N, C-alpha and C positions, 0 to 999 in steps of 0.2 A: 355671275352665275356660280353656284356652289360646285365644288369638284365632285364628280360622280365616283363610284367605286372603280369604274374602268379608268378614269383619269388618275386615280391614286395608284392603281395597279401599275400603270406606265411610269408614273413618277417614282415609285419605289424601285422598279426595275432599273430606271436610269441612275438611281443612287448606288446601285450595285455595279454600275459601269456598262450595262447593256445598252447598245446603240442600234442593234439590227435585229429584226424579227422576220423569220421566214414563214410563209403561210399561204392560205387561200381563203377568200371571204365566204361568208354564209350568214344567214339571218340569225343563227344562234350566237353570233359574236358581234351583232350590230353595235352594241354599246361600246365594245372595244375598238371597232373600226371608227366609230364617231370620235372616240378619244384620240386615236391616231391622227385624225384630221385636225384636232385642236392643238397638237404639239409639233414642234420642229426637232424634237430630241431623237427621233427614230427614223431609220430607213426601213421601209417595209418592202421585202422582196417577194413578189408574187410568183410562186412556183406554178407549174401546170397541174400539180396533183399534191395532195397533202403528204403522201409518202415521200415525195421528192423534197418537200420542205423539211421533213425530219432528217433526211440524209444531209441536206445542206447545213442544218444545225449541228449535226454530228461532225461534219467536216470542219465547221467553224471551231468546235471544241478541240478536235484533233490537231489542227494547225496553229491555233492560237493559245491553247491551254485555258481559255476562258469559257464560261458556260454558253452553249448555243441555245437559242430560244426559238420554238416553233409554235404556230397558232393555227387552230382548226375549229370549225363550227361543230355543233352538236351532231349526234348520230353518225351518219356515214362519214363526215369529215374527220371526226375523232377516230373512227375505226381505221380509216386510211393511214393514219399516222403510225400505226403499230409496227410495221416491218422496219421502218427507219429508226424507230425508237429502240427496238430490240437490237438493231445493229449497234447503236450507241451503248446500250446496256452491256452487251457481250464483249465489247471492246473497251469498257470501263471509261466512258466519256461523259462529262457533265452536261446534260441537256435538260432543259426545263420545257415541258409541254404545257401549253395553256389551251384549254378546250371549253367550248360553250356547252350549255345544257338547257333543256326546256325550263319554263318557269316553275318555281317551287310549288305553286298551287296545283299543278297538274301532275307532278311526279307521283308515280304509283297508279296513274289513271289510264295506262295503256295509250298514251298520247302519241301523236305522230312524231317520229324520230326520237322517241324516248328510249334510251338505252341505259342500262345500269352501268354507268361509266366508272363508278368506284370499283365495281367488280371487274370490269373490263381492263382497267389499268392496274389492278392489284398486283399482278405479276411483273409487268415491265417496269412499273414504278414502285416496286415493293418496299423501297426504303422510305418513300414519302409520297402519298397521294391524298389530297383533301378536296372537299367541296365547300366552297365559301357560301354560308347561309346567313351571315350577319355582316353588315357593311364594315364594321370595325375589324373583322377577322381577316380582311384582305392583307392587312399589314403583316401579320405574322405568317400568313400563308406564303407570301412572296419571300420573306426573309428565310423561312425554313426551307422552302423549295430550292432556293439558290445555295444556301449554306450546305444543305444535305447533299445536293448534287456535287458540289466542290469537294466536300470531305469524303464522301463515299465513292466519288468518281462514277456516278451513275445517273439514271433518268429519274426525274421527279415530275409530278403533275399537279396542276391547279385546275379545278373544275369550277366554272362560274355560270350558274343559271342566268339566262338572259335578262330576267327581270331585275336581279340584283346588280347587274352591270350598270344600270342607269339610276340606281338609287343614290342619294347623297352620301358621300363618305363620312363616317363618324369616327373620331379618334376614340380609342379604347378608354373607358372610364377607369378611374382609380378606385376599383371596387373588387370585392371577392368574385372570383369566377371570370376574370379577364386576363388577357395576355399582353405583355408590353415588350415587344422584340426590338431588335436594332440591326443595323447594316454592318457588315464587316466580317472578314475571314482571314486568318493567318495560317499559312501552311506550316504544319508541325515539323520538327526535326525528329526523324524516326531512326534510331540507331540500336543495333544489338548490344548486349552486355559485353564487356571486355573479355570475360572468360570464353564466351562463345566465339568472339572474333579470333581469339588465340587458337581455339580448336579448329576453326576453319583454316587458319594459316598453317597449322601443322599438317593438315591433309594436303593442302596445295603445295607446300614446300616438299613433301615426301614424293609427290608425283614426278615421274620422269617424262610422261607424255600427256601434257595437259591440253584439253579442249575446252573452249568457251562457247557458250550459246547465249546470244543477247537478243532481247525483244524490245517492244515499244517502251517497256518500263525502264530501259537504260538510255532513253533518248537524251536525257540531260546529263549523261555521264560518259560522253565519248572520250574525253581526255583521260579519265580514270580507267576506262576499259583498255585503252591503248597502253597506259602505263603498266597495268597488271599483266597484259599480254606480253609486253617486253620483258618484264621481270621473270615471268614463268616460262618464257619461250613458247607460248601457247599459240595455237591457231584459233581463229574466231569465226564461227558460223553465225548467220543471222536468220532469225525467224522472219516471216514475211512482213509482219507489222514492225519489225526492227530493221527493215531494209535501209533506212536512212540514218541509222545509228552511227555507222562508220563508213568512210569512203572505201570504195572497192579498189582504189589504186594502192592501198596498203598491201604489201606482198603476203602477209599472213592472214588476210581476210579471205575466207573460202567461199563467201557468197551465201546464197539462200540454201535452206535445208528442207528436206522432205520430198514429197511427191513432185514438187516443182523446183527442187533444188539442184545443186551441182554435184558432179562426181567428186570434187575436192571436199565438199562437206560430208559426203558419205564416207570417204576415206578417213577423214578426221575423226568421225565418231566411231568408225569400225576399229580403229587402231589405238585409240587413246587409253590411258590407264587412270585418268582423273578428269572429272567433268565439273565445270563451274558454270551454272546457269544464272543469268542476271536479267531480271525483269521480263521473263518470258513464261507463257503457259502453253508453249508448243505442244500439240496434242498427240503426235504420232510416235509412239514408243518404238516402233520398228526402225526408226531412223536415228534413235539414240543408242548408246552402247548397250550391249547385252547385259541383262541384270547379273551383277557379280563381276563384270569385266572391269568396271571403273569405280573408284571412290567418288562420292558426289558431295558438292557444296552448292547450295542455292541461296540466292538473295531475292526477296520480293517484299514489297511494302504491304502486301495482303497476305497475312498468315494463312488464310484459307487455301491459298494456291501452292503452298509449300509441300515438297515431297509427294507430289501428286502424279507427276509424269515419270519420275525415276526415283528409286530408293536413295534418299540422300542421307549421308552420314552426319552432315551439319546443315541445318535449315535455318537461315537467318531472316528474321523480320526486320526490314529496314529499307530506307530510301536507297536506291542504287548508288547515287553519287556520294552521299554521306557515308554509306557502309564501305564502299571501295576505298574512299579516302582514309577511313580508319583502319582498313585492312592493309593498305600498301606498306606502312612502316614495319609491319610484321612479316612481310614476304621477303624471301631470299632470292637474289638473282641466280638463275641457273647457269652454271658455267658450261655445261654440255648443251650445245645448240643443235645437236644432230636431229632432234625431233622437229625443231623449227625449220631446219633445212628441208626435211622431208615434206612438211606442210607446204612450204613455199614452192617446192618442185611440183607437188600435186596441183597447186593453183595454176602454175605456168602450163602444165600439161592440159588442164581443163580449158584454159584459154585457147590453146591450139585446137583442141577438139571442138570447142564451141564455134570457132571461126570456120573450121572445115565443114561442120554441119550447116552453118549459115550460108556457105558459098555453094552448096549443092544445088543443082538445077531442080526445078519443080514445075508443076503445071497449074496455073501459069507463074506463080510467084511463091518463093519459099518464105513462110512467115518469119522464120528465124532471121533471114537477111533483112527484112523490114526493120527489125529492132537493132540488128548489128550495124546497119548503116546509120541509124538514128543516134545511137548512143554517144559517139564522139562529138556530135553536133549539138547536143543538149546545152542550153545556156546554163551558166554556173548557178544561177539563182532560180532555176525552174522548180515548179511544184508539180509532182507527178501523182496521178490517181489511176487506179486500175479497177476493172470490173472482175467478176467471177466468171471464168471460162478458160478456153485454151490460151487466150492472150495473156492470162495471168502467168502462165509458164514462161513465156518469152519475156514478159516484164521482169520476172524474177531472175531469169538466167542471163539476160542480155543487156539490160539497161544498167550501166555502171554508174553508181552514185559517186558524186564528187562532193567535197566539202561545201556546205552552203545550200545544197539541194534539200528538198523535203519530198516525202512520198508516203502515201497511205492507200489503204483499200479496206474492204470489209473482211476483217480477219476471222473472227470466231463464228460469226453468222454466215460468212461467205455467200452473201446474197447477190443475186443478179440485180442489175439496174442502178447501181450506186455510183459508178464512175463519173458520169456527166454531172449529176447534182453535187457530188463531192467537189468536182472541179469548179462549179459555179460558186459554192461556198468558199473555196480557197481563193477564188478571184475577188470576191467581195471583201474578204479579209485582207488580201494583199493585192490591191488593184494595180500596183506598180511592178508586179512580178509576172513572168510568163508561166502559163499553166498548160499541162498536156494530160489528156485523159486517154487511157487505153481501153477500148471497148470492143467486144465481140458483136457480131451482127445479131445474135439472139437478144442480148441486152439492149442493143440499139433499137431494135424493133419493139422491145418490151416497154422502154421508157425514154431512151436517149433521144429519139427523134422528136418527141414532144418537148423535152427540155431544151432542144436547140431553139425552140420558139422563145424560151426565156432568155437565152443568150442573145438572140436577135433583138429582144426588147431592151436589154440593158447594156450591151457591150460598149456603147459610146460613152458611158459613164466611167469606164475603166481607163486609168492613166496609160497603161501599156495594153494595146489591143491584142497582143499575142495570146490566143486561146485556141488550142488545137485538139481536135477529137480524132484520134486514130481509130478507124473502124476496120476490123479484120473481116472482110466479106468472103466467107468460105461456104456460104449457103448451107451450113450444117451447125447443129448444136454440138460442136466438136468435142468439148470436154466430156459430156455425157456419153457421146458415141464411143470415145476411146475408153472410158470407164467400163462401158458395156463389154468391150472387147477384152480388156486386160484384167478386169476384176471379176467379171461374171462369165467370160468365155462365150458371150453371145455376139452374133453378127449385128451389124448396124440394122436398125429397123427404120426404113425410110419414112413410114407414116408418122413416127414421133420425132425424127431427127432432121429431116429436110426442112430448110427454110426458103421462103420466097426470095428471089434475087432483087433486092430493092436498090434503086439508084441513089445512094447516100450523097455522093458529091453533087449530083444535079439537084437534089432536094435542098441541100445547103444553099446553092446558088439561087434557088427559087424564093428563099426567105431573106436574101440580102447578105448572106455570108459567102465565103470563098470555098469552092469545092475543087479538090484535086483527086483524080483517080489514077492509080498506077497499077499496071499489070505486066510490066517488064522490069527485070532486075536492073538493067543498065539505066533506067530512068529514076531509080530511087534517090540517089545522092542529090541530083538536081531538084527533084520534087521536094525533098526535105529542106533544102536551102530556100526554096520558094515559100514553103509553109512557114518557116521560122522567121521570115522577113516580111510577112504579110501585114498589111495595114488594117486587117479585120480578122475576126475569128475564122478558122479553117476547119473543114471536115476533110480529112486525109483518108480516102478510101483505098485500101490495099486489097486487091483482088487475089486472094491467096489460095493455095492448094490445101484442101481438107485432109489429104492423105499423108501429110508429113507427120510421122509418129509422135504422139504425145505420151512419152514414156518416162517413168521415174529414172533417176541416175543409176540405180542398181536394179536389175531385173531378177526377181526371185524365180525359182523353178515353177511355183504355182502360177505366177503371172505369165511366164513363157508358155505354160501349158494352156492357159485360158486364151492367150493370144492366138496360138495355133488352132485351138478348137473353133474360135470365131471365124478364122479364115476357111477352115475345112467345112464349116456349116454353110458356106456360100455367101460371105459378106459381099454386098453389091460393089464395094470399092476394093476388092481383094487385089486386083491387078496393080492399081496405083500404090496400095499399101506395101505390097511386096517389093516393088521397085524402090520406094523411098526407104524401106527398112534395110534393104541390102546396102544402099549407099551409106546409111547411118552406121551400120555395123563396120564397114570399112573405115570410116572416119573415126569411129570410137577406138578401134584397135590400132589403126595406123593414121593418126591425124595429120602427120606430115605429108601424107599422100592423098589427102582429101581433094575431091574434085574442085577445080576453080573455073570460073567463067571468064 
C-alpha cells in the first residue's frame, strides 16, 4: 500500500525526533489517526480536552527543550486548542499544532464544522501557519513548522483537510514552482559585540549595590549567574518562570519577585544602584527600582524584549550563557562586601518571617503551612508545576528549589487550568521522576478533575508512580477575591467568588488513585510522607482557610486604603480576615515572636 499524506506527515515528524503527540480524536483527523495505527513510532496521549493537550505539549517543550506536538480535529477541536497554544506562545515555547479541516471541495460552502482556520490561527501561530492543499507540500509544511517553532521559540500550525490526509503522498517534482526542504536545525551562537560587552562591564563594575533579576531565559546559565553574582557581590531575585534557575539555598538568592514575591526581593530592588536583568520579561515595573535610581544592563536573546521593563543603559542581544561567559573576564571582583552582607541578612530575616507566618493558626488550616511542611520533603529530582491562583503565591514563596529540581507554570498568560496537564506532560517526558502539581480548587473544578481521568488511564506506564496533585480547597476563587479587596477596594462578592465544596480526595479514590484529605496542621508532616511514598498517584486535599491574607511583600498606601475600604463596606469574611491580618502584622514586624503551635 502506498504511503498516504498522513503517513508521510508522521514519518517526517519522526525524522525531527518527535515521538509523542498529545491530542483528542475526531473525524476531521481520521486519516492521521489511521496512520498512527499503522506505525509504532509514536505514543499518542489522549487528553480529556484539546486545550489540555496543548498544555501538555507546552509542558513537554518547557521541560525538554524539544518541540511539543498536539493534534485536534477540525472546527471545535481546533478552537479548543487555542488557550493552551497562547500559553506556549506567550512563554516562548516551541509547539507544533496539527489540525484537521473539512474537505477541500466544500471549503467556502458554509459546511458543517467549517471554520476559517487560517484566520483563526493567524495570531497564535503568527510566525508560521499553512494549509496543505497538495500532497507533496506536506514535506515542507512539517519541516518549516518544526524549524520555525524551534528558531522563533513559538507556536506553528499545520492545517490538513481530511480528504488530503488519505491521498497518496507524492515527492516534490524537480520543476519550477516546487519546494525541496530538509530536516535539521542547529542552535545559533548569539553574542553581543565586544564594545557593547565592555560598556556593560563598565556599568556593572561601577555599581556598589548590584541586583540581578533572572528569568526562564537564564535556565541554561545557572553556573554563570552564580559566578557573576559572586564577582559583583550581587543579590539575585527570580521571576516566577525563572524559579528553577538557581537553588534557594544559596544565601544571596532572594527568591521570587513581584506580587507573589518575597520581602527580601522587594528590599533588593528598592535599595540597589545597579540592575542586571538576564533572560526575563518580568512585567511589573513597580517591583523594579524607581526610574533613575539604578543603572541598568539587560541580556536577552530576543531584541524585541530589551529595555522594555526598565530604562537600560546597555541592552545586549545574546544567549544568556554565552553572553555571561563573555562578560565574566571583564568584571572586577568587588572588595567591599557590605551590600552582599545586607542582602543575605534580608534573606535570613525573610526566612524567619515566612516560617512565623506559616506557623500561625488558621481555620482550619493555614495554606502557608501546607507548603512550609512540604518543602524540605520534596525529592531532589522532583518536577513542580503550579496553576494560577492563590496557591501560586505559596508555591513562589515557600517551595525551596534545590539543585536538580525543575519547575514551571503559565507565566505570561497566567491561565487557570494548566497545572495538572503540565504535570502530565512532564511525567510522560520524564516517567522516572516524581512530579507534583499545585492547584487551587477553582482550577481543579475547571479542568483538573477531568485530567485526573487521564492520570488514571496512563499512570501504570510510568516507571516512578509518584504523581501528586496538591489541591487547596478553600471554597473560594481566592486570588480574585483578594485582588478585589486590595486592588479595587471592593468586598468579596459571594455570587462570583464562592465555590462548591467538592470531595477531591474521595473522587481520586473513586477512579483508582489515592486520596489524602488534611484539615489539621499536626497531620501535615505524616500526610506528606504518606503521599511521597505512595505506590500510585495521589490527590492531596488540603482544607485551608480562605481568610489568610494574600498580600504583596510591600503594601502601598493605595493598597492599604483599598483593603480598609473593602472591610468597611461589609466583606462577608471580615472577621476572619482581620484576625489573620493582625497575626500577620505581628509576625512581619516581630518574626521571632510569631505564634507557634
